[in-house]
C-alpha positions in Angstrom: 0.3 -0.8 0.1 1.8 2.9 -1.0 1.5 6.0 1.7 0.5 9.7 0.8 4.0 11.0 1.0 4.7 8.6 -1.9 1.1 8.8 -4.2 1.3 11.1 -6.8 -1.0 14.1 -7.1 -4.1 13.5 -9.4 -6.1 16.3 -10.9 -9.7 15.8 -9.7 -12.6 17.7 -10.2 -15.5 18.2 -7.8 -19.4 19.4 -8.9 -20.9 21.8 -6.3 -25.2 22.3 -6.1 -27.7 23.9 -4.0 -31.1 25.1 -4.6 -31.9 25.8 -0.6 -31.3 28.4 2.0 -28.5 30.9 0.4 -27.3 28.4 -2.3 -25.6 31.2 -3.8 -23.2 31.4 -0.7 -23.6 27.8 0.1 -21.7 26.7 -3.1 -18.8 30.1 -2.0 -18.6 28.7 0.9 -17.5 25.3 0.1 -15.5 26.0 -2.3 -13.2 27.7 0.4 -13.4 24.6 2.7 -12.1 22.6 -0.4 -9.0 24.4 -0.9 -8.5 24.0 2.7 -8.5 20.7 3.0 -5.0 18.8 3.5 -3.2 17.2 0.2 -5.1 19.3 -1.3 -5.0 22.8 -3.7 -7.6 24.5 -5.3 -5.8 25.0 -9.0 -9.8 26.8 -10.2 -13.6 27.0 -9.9 -15.8 27.9 -12.4 -18.6 30.7 -12.7 -21.3 30.5 -11.3 -24.4 29.0 -12.9 -28.4 28.7 -12.2 -30.3 26.0 -13.4 -33.6 24.1 -13.6 -34.2 21.0 -11.2 -33.6 17.4 -13.1 -35.3 14.4 -11.8 -35.4 16.7 -8.2 -37.2 19.8 -7.1 -37.4 22.8 -5.0 -36.0 25.7 -7.0 -33.1 26.5 -9.7 -30.2 25.3 -8.2 -26.2 26.9 -8.3 -23.8 24.7 -10.0 -19.9 25.6 -10.3 -17.3 22.4 -10.8 -13.7 22.8 -9.1 -10.6 21.7 -10.0 -8.1 20.6 -7.2 -4.7 18.8 -7.2 -5.7 15.9 -4.7 -2.4 13.7 -2.7 -5.5 12.0 -0.9 -6.8 8.7 -1.6 -10.1 9.0 -3.6 -12.7 7.9 -0.9 -11.3 10.0 1.9 -11.7 12.6 -0.6 -14.7 12.0 -1.0 -15.5 11.6 3.2 -13.8 14.9 3.1 -16.8 16.2 1.4 -19.6 14.3 3.0 -18.2 16.0 6.5 -18.9 19.2 4.5 -22.4 18.5 3.0 -23.2 17.8 7.0 -21.6 21.0 8.0 -23.7 23.0 5.8 -26.8 20.7 7.1 -27.5 18.2 4.1 -30.0 16.2 4.7 -30.8 12.9 2.4 -34.9 12.5 3.2 -34.8 10.8 -0.3 -32.9 10.4 -4.0 -32.8 14.1 -4.9 -34.5 15.4 -2.5 -33.8 19.5 -2.9 -30.5 20.4 -1.4 -28.2 22.4 1.4 -24.9 21.5 -0.6 -24.1 18.2 -2.6 -20.8 17.8 -3.3 -19.9 15.1 -6.3 -17.0 13.8 -7.0 -16.9 13.5 -10.9 -13.5 12.6 -11.7 -9.9 11.9 -9.8 -7.5 11.5 -12.6 -8.1 8.8 -15.0 -9.2 6.0 -11.9 -12.5 4.3 -12.1 -13.9 3.4 -9.6 -17.0 1.6 -9.6 -17.7 0.6 -5.5 -21.9 0.9 -3.9 -19.8 4.4 -2.1 -18.4 5.7 -5.4 -18.1 5.7 -9.0 -15.8 8.1 -10.9 -15.8 9.2 -13.8 -19.4 9.9 -12.1 -22.3 7.7 -13.6 -24.6 10.7 -14.3 -22.2 13.6 -15.9 -22.3 13.5 -19.4 -26.2 13.5 -19.2 -26.2 17.5 -16.9 -25.7 20.5 -17.9 -24.8 21.7 -14.5 -22.1 19.9 -15.3 -20.8 19.6 -18.5 -21.1 23.5 -18.9 -18.7 24.7 -15.5 -16.8 21.1 -16.4 -16.4 22.7 -20.4 -14.7 26.8 -18.3 -12.0 25.3 -16.1 -11.4 21.9 -18.6 -12.4 22.4 -21.9 -10.4 19.1 -23.4 -12.8 16.9 -21.2 -16.0 17.9 -22.2 -16.3 17.4 -26.3 -19.2 19.3 -28.2 -21.4 15.7 -28.1 -21.9 15.9 -24.3 -22.9 19.7 -24.7 -25.5 18.6 -27.6 -26.6 15.9 -25.7 -27.6 18.5 -22.5 -28.5 21.8 -24.7 -31.9 21.3 -24.1 -31.5 21.6 -20.3 -31.8 25.8 -17.9 -28.4 27.1 -17.6 -27.9 30.3 -17.0 -24.5 31.8 -16.4 -24.4 34.2 -13.4 
């Protein structure tokens, strides 16, 4: 097993979203908290986007994507992201419930992870404008024209 000190850092991409309370402030605060995670360096943040809920209820979401350089194992990063969600009041009363904060690990280097706890690449990221447009803003090489055409009918506005 490789220790964190010997692990090569990877670029990871995290989607942020919220539609309860002051969603814009929640997303901005989460960006700051991600920047403070150990063994993690915030490299870039997309703009904020207002998006219509997809397979969810409630008001519009505020969404963004961040890129980090991370020296943590993927599961450790996920645990820290879930702690940030919990501290923001995230509850999971039912699937796709409105959220005070939602943090999804989209990509973790070139890793392919498929477990009960974590799937990377995120299985629905290519179907969501609220992921693809912010991701394209900070990593255009990761989003194809076909990806963007697939989500062209989803309402999204850059703030």
